[in-house]
Backbone bond lengths (Angstrom), bond angles and torsions (degrees), N, CA, C in turn:
res aa  C-N    CA-C-N  psi(-1)  N-CA   C-N-CA  omega(-1)  CA-C   N-CA-C  phi
1 X - - - 1.462 - - 1.540 111.35 -
2 X 1.314 118.84 39.81 1.453 121.73 -178.69 1.525 111.67 -67.52
3 X 1.290 118.49 -27.95 1.501 118.80 -179.28 1.531 111.34 -93.37
4 X 1.341 116.99 14.87 1.438 122.13 172.93 1.493 112.23 -104.08
5 X 1.399 115.87 146.30 1.413 120.30 -176.99 1.559 108.16 -131.67
6 X 1.342 117.43 132.50 1.452 120.68 177.31 1.483 111.80 -61.79
7 X 1.317 116.38 132.62 1.475 119.90 179.38 1.552 114.46 -126.54
8 X 1.369 118.05 -19.09 1.473 116.82 -174.63 1.553 110.18 -157.96
9 X 1.263 115.62 147.94 1.427 123.41 175.04 1.514 110.02 -140.08
10 X 1.339 117.35 136.62 1.436 122.06 -177.87 1.524 110.47 -141.60
11 X 1.330 115.67 137.25 1.474 121.66 175.15 1.529 108.20 -100.23
12 X 1.316 116.37 132.90 1.446 122.31 -177.21 1.585 108.41 -132.88
13 X 1.274 117.59 141.05 1.457 118.21 176.03 1.545 113.65 -72.08
14 X 1.295 117.15 141.30 1.481 118.32 170.40 1.493 104.53 -83.47
15 X 1.291 115.55 123.78 1.453 120.46 -177.88 1.541 110.89 -93.37
16 X 1.313 116.06 151.76 1.456 119.76 177.13 1.491 111.77 -55.83
17 X 1.328 117.58 -36.56 1.497 122.24 -176.29 1.581 110.96 -76.61
18 X 1.329 114.50 -7.31 1.524 117.88 174.40 1.496 114.00 -71.04
19 X 1.362 114.92 -20.68 1.465 123.00 -175.27 1.531 109.09 -79.45
20 X 1.316 114.18 154.45 1.508 120.57 173.52 1.475 111.00 -111.08
21 X 1.292 117.70 -172.48 1.486 122.82 -174.27 1.571 111.04 -64.31
22 X 1.345 117.75 -17.38 1.443 119.63 179.73 1.523 113.59 -89.91
23 X 1.378 115.59 2.14 1.456 118.07 173.63 1.499 115.49 86.10
24 X 1.377 117.89 11.01 1.440 120.31 176.87 1.498 107.91 -130.29
25 X 1.307 115.72 165.33 1.467 121.85 177.36 1.507 109.49 -57.65
26 X 1.354 117.34 125.04 1.438 122.02 177.80 1.528 114.43 -60.58
27 X 1.331 116.89 141.89 1.435 120.46 -174.27 1.559 112.14 -57.70
28 X 1.327 116.96 -31.64 1.490 117.93 -177.61 1.507 110.53 -69.18
29 X 1.330 118.23 -24.34 1.460 123.48 -179.22 1.500 111.51 -69.88
30 X 1.337 116.91 -31.28 1.498 118.63 175.52 1.478 110.89 -57.85
31 X 1.384 118.01 -37.49 1.444 120.61 179.44 1.547 108.97 -70.00
32 X 1.322 117.60 -33.86 1.473 118.55 173.64 1.479 114.66 -64.64
33 X 1.341 115.37 -36.52 1.495 117.35 176.53 1.522 107.19 -66.52
34 X 1.249 120.40 -43.12 1.491 125.83 179.06 1.575 107.00 -57.07
35 X 1.326 114.12 -48.79 1.478 117.75 -177.65 1.480 109.56 -63.83
36 X 1.327 120.66 -42.01 1.488 120.78 -177.78 1.561 111.85 -64.30
37 X 1.313 115.88 -35.34 1.476 118.19 176.24 1.499 108.69 -64.40
38 X 1.315 118.05 -47.72 1.433 122.00 -179.78 1.522 113.19 -59.40
39 X 1.313 115.56 -50.70 1.449 122.56 -178.91 1.553 109.86 -61.47
40 X 1.351 118.49 -42.17 1.459 121.05 176.20 1.479 112.90 -61.97
41 X 1.330 118.13 -37.08 1.462 122.33 175.36 1.545 109.83 -65.37
42 X 1.335 115.08 -45.33 1.465 117.03 178.39 1.521 109.92 -62.10
43 X 1.350 119.10 -39.56 1.447 120.88 178.68 1.527 111.89 -60.16
44 X 1.352 115.62 -41.97 1.462 119.07 177.38 1.537 111.30 -62.13
45 X 1.341 115.48 -31.12 1.457 118.10 179.91 1.510 113.27 -85.60
46 X 1.361 115.68 -6.46 1.468 121.33 -179.54 1.498 114.34 79.86
47 X 1.317 118.49 21.16 1.509 121.54 -175.49 1.509 111.03 -124.05
48 X 1.334 122.09 16.19 1.413 121.08 -174.43 1.524 114.99 -60.04
49 X 1.291 115.75 -32.37 1.480 121.18 177.30 1.503 113.21 -103.68
50 X 1.362 115.57 17.58 1.486 117.08 -171.77 1.509 115.30 87.42
51 X 1.298 116.83 -169.35 1.448 117.79 -179.56 1.561 109.37 -116.25
52 X 1.327 115.77 -179.17 1.433 122.23 -174.63 1.558 111.54 -71.82
53 X 1.304 118.41 -7.38 1.467 122.34 178.77 1.514 113.56 -95.34
54 X 1.422 115.86 9.98 1.421 119.23 -178.27 1.514 116.34 73.79
55 X 1.309 114.78 25.68 1.438 122.27 177.89 1.491 112.34 -115.90
56 X 1.281 117.92 153.42 1.454 120.20 175.95 1.560 113.12 -177.74
57 X 1.308 115.23 -176.83 1.474 116.51 -174.05 1.518 110.93 -88.65
58 X 1.365 113.23 151.80 1.428 122.24 168.00 1.550 106.93 -136.39
59 X 1.317 112.81 155.94 1.479 117.98 178.94 1.511 107.69 -98.50
60 X 1.308 118.86 128.53 1.489 122.52 -176.50 1.544 111.42 -101.64
61 X 1.363 116.52 -24.65 1.469 122.78 171.73 1.467 109.52 -157.60
62 X 1.310 112.25 156.17 1.514 121.03 179.77 1.510 108.48 -149.58
63 X 1.327 114.23 143.20 1.493 117.96 177.82 1.538 107.71 -142.52
64 X 1.366 114.08 159.12 1.401 119.23 -179.97 1.570 108.58 -143.50
65 X 1.326 115.72 137.40 1.419 122.13 172.82 1.550 108.55 -111.18
66 X 1.334 115.43 112.88 1.484 120.24 -174.35 1.490 106.67 -89.16
67 X 1.337 115.75 117.27 1.498 120.81 -173.70 1.529 111.93 -104.75
68 X 1.342 117.31 -35.26 1.457 121.22 -175.57 1.550 107.16 -154.31
69 X 1.287 116.71 140.04 1.464 119.82 -178.46 1.518 112.48 -69.08
70 X 1.288 119.79 139.05 1.425 127.74 171.40 1.523 108.89 -94.56
71 X 1.297 115.77 144.91 1.474 121.42 -177.22 1.540 108.66 -136.25
72 X 1.320 115.91 145.01 1.474 123.32 169.60 1.452 108.67 -74.45
73 X 1.343 121.55 146.25 1.511 126.61 -4.60 1.527 111.71 -88.60
74 X 1.302 115.47 173.63 1.438 119.62 176.86 1.552 109.86 147.30
75 X 1.310 114.00 -177.41 1.431 122.34 176.19 1.506 109.26 -124.25
76 X 1.320 117.74 135.62 1.438 122.33 175.34 1.500 108.30 -101.91
77 X 1.315 114.54 137.67 1.477 122.08 176.64 1.533 109.50 -104.31
78 X 1.290 115.17 121.09 1.462 122.89 178.06 1.534 109.46 -100.88
79 X 1.302 117.32 124.31 1.490 124.23 178.69 1.491 108.47 -115.49
80 X 1.299 117.76 122.34 1.495 124.12 -178.97 1.480 110.97 -110.53
81 X 1.351 115.12 138.68 1.421 123.85 174.67 1.564 107.63 -126.07
82 X 1.283 115.54 152.72 1.473 119.01 176.03 1.503 111.07 -123.33
83 X 1.329 116.67 148.53 1.434 124.33 179.30 1.521 111.88 -94.53
84 X 1.290 117.11 170.16 1.438 121.90 178.61 1.531 109.57 -57.27
85 X 1.359 118.59 129.20 1.435 119.13 -171.05 1.582 108.22 -81.34
86 X 1.356 112.96 150.24 1.439 121.00 172.12 1.587 108.63 -91.69
87 X 1.285 116.65 -156.95 1.467 119.76 177.64 1.530 112.10 -66.63
88 X 1.339 116.36 -46.92 1.472 120.85 -176.83 1.505 112.67 -125.82
89 X 1.270 120.86 -0.66 1.461 122.11 -174.47 1.542 113.14 -138.23
90 X 1.355 113.23 160.36 1.439 119.69 174.07 1.519 107.64 -150.11
91 X 1.317 114.13 152.08 1.473 119.78 179.89 1.502 109.90 -98.82
92 X 1.260 116.11 143.97 1.480 123.57 176.92 1.552 108.72 -121.16
93 X 1.346 114.15 148.56 1.423 121.14 177.16 1.528 106.86 -130.75
94 X 1.347 115.04 150.74 1.431 119.93 -176.29 1.536 109.84 -136.88
95 X 1.330 113.32 149.58 1.437 121.32 169.83 1.513 109.89 -130.67
96 X 1.276 118.48 131.14 1.470 124.65 176.76 1.540 110.47 -106.53
97 X 1.298 114.34 124.74 1.497 120.24 174.59 1.528 107.91 -130.13
98 X 1.275 117.98 174.45 1.488 123.26 175.11 1.539 108.06 -101.07
99 X 1.336 117.23 145.92 1.470 120.23 175.02 1.477 112.57 -58.14
100 X 1.360 117.71 -36.04 1.433 122.38 -177.46 1.560 112.83 -91.92
101 X 1.374 115.74 7.56 1.445 122.05 176.46 1.522 109.38 -154.08
102 X 1.349 116.49 63.47 1.427 121.71 -168.19 1.548 113.71 -71.74
103 X 1.321 117.93 -16.79 1.457 119.10 178.23 1.470 115.93 -88.10
104 X 1.329 117.11 -5.76 1.482 122.14 176.55 1.498 111.30 -99.21
105 X 1.335 118.35 121.43 1.459 121.47 174.75 1.525 108.52 -85.97
106 X 1.346 115.26 119.45 1.473 121.65 -177.46 1.520 111.60 -88.66
107 X 1.300 114.91 -26.09 1.470 119.72 -178.55 1.521 108.66 -159.21
108 X 1.298 117.78 150.89 1.502 124.83 169.33 1.508 106.89 -126.37
109 X 1.333 116.23 136.45 1.473 120.38 -178.86 1.542 108.84 -135.10
110 X 1.313 113.97 169.63 1.471 121.79 177.65 1.532 108.80 -150.70
111 X 1.290 115.64 153.16 1.452 121.46 177.57 1.515 107.64 -156.20
112 X 1.337 115.86 139.46 1.463 122.11 174.72 1.520 108.55 -99.11
113 X 1.310 117.15 123.96 1.467 123.87 177.61 1.530 108.04 -101.68
114 X 1.331 115.86 134.98 1.453 121.60 175.07 1.513 107.58 -122.87
115 X 1.304 114.45 134.53 1.473 120.44 179.69 1.535 105.82 -88.05
116 X 1.331 115.47 122.60 1.492 116.46 -177.07 1.575 110.44 -126.95
117 X 1.346 111.23 161.84 1.456 121.08 167.52 1.524 105.05 -88.88
118 X 1.351 117.46 109.52 1.477 120.65 -174.71 1.529 114.29 -57.06
119 X 1.358 116.61 -42.00 1.474 119.69 -178.27 1.472 112.21 -67.02
120 X 1.328 116.43 -41.86 1.469 120.50 -175.77 1.562 110.73 -83.08
121 X 1.356 116.04 -21.32 1.459 119.94 179.63 1.550 111.74 69.85
122 X 1.341 113.74 26.38 1.483 118.00 -179.57 1.526 111.42 -130.62
123 X 1.289 115.14 153.02 1.451 122.80 -178.69 1.546 108.10 -65.42
124 X 1.302 112.83 149.53 1.470 123.08 177.72 1.494 111.70 -140.61
125 X 1.290 123.47 155.63 1.430 121.92 -177.66 1.552 112.73 -54.68
126 X 1.349 117.40 143.84 1.405 124.97 175.61 1.529 107.39 -61.61
127 X 1.339 121.83 131.53 1.443 122.97 176.66 1.479 113.84 -56.19
128 X 1.307 118.80 144.81 1.467 123.08 -177.45 1.503 111.62 -54.30
129 X 1.353 121.04 -38.43 1.432 121.63 -175.10 1.553 108.48 -68.10
130 X 1.358 115.82 -39.62 1.482 115.55 177.28 1.491 112.20 -71.06
131 X 1.331 118.91 -39.36 1.449 122.31 175.36 1.581 111.21 -55.36
132 X 1.305 114.06 -47.15 1.487 120.59 -178.24 1.548 108.74 -62.50
133 X 1.336 116.65 -40.48 1.461 120.70 179.29 1.514 110.10 -65.01
134 X 1.302 118.81 -44.09 1.452 123.25 -176.36 1.556 106.57 -66.39
135 X 1.297 116.26 -46.52 1.489 120.21 -175.50 1.512 110.94 -70.80
136 X 1.371 114.74 -29.21 1.503 116.94 179.60 1.526 111.73 -79.97
137 X 1.330 114.12 -28.84 1.474 123.00 175.20 1.501 116.69 39.32
138 X 1.320 115.64 67.85 1.436 122.62 174.17 1.528 111.16 -98.66
139 X 1.338 119.30 123.72 1.466 123.40 179.99 1.507 111.28 -62.61
140 X 1.271 116.18 128.76 1.490 124.66 175.46 1.517 107.97 -119.98
141 X 1.291 117.84 137.50 1.499 120.45 174.35 1.474 108.75 -106.16
142 X 1.325 116.14 129.38 1.424 122.32 178.92 1.543 113.84 -81.01
143 X 1.266 113.48 174.20 1.498 118.83 -179.31 1.493 110.81 -66.88
């Protein structure tokens, strides 16, 4: 991940309802944590709902490597990195740790974001402000 740069970190509570019948956080919830980190980053950039030109991000693929089970109670820390952007897309990478065990990676994820024109349903160039943010890659910590 040498061409990736950390851009955002967010702490989220592990909720009782995140667990499944086996007593650990359900695998699908890891994707929700990853989504929340990404959406919170987009919110900080002012693009969570897209822009005034009817354009915005969509996810075209996502993956997760489950390394260690998460359990309630506690807080999960999501760290997001972004890769070098292309014309209309950029790759994101995630690590999930616990606040009380920050040196242990519980999961690693990835997702490709594509900037699209929603009405046309086609990709369009990443806006300059987003490109500059990705290329500048300054780590921001969320609430």
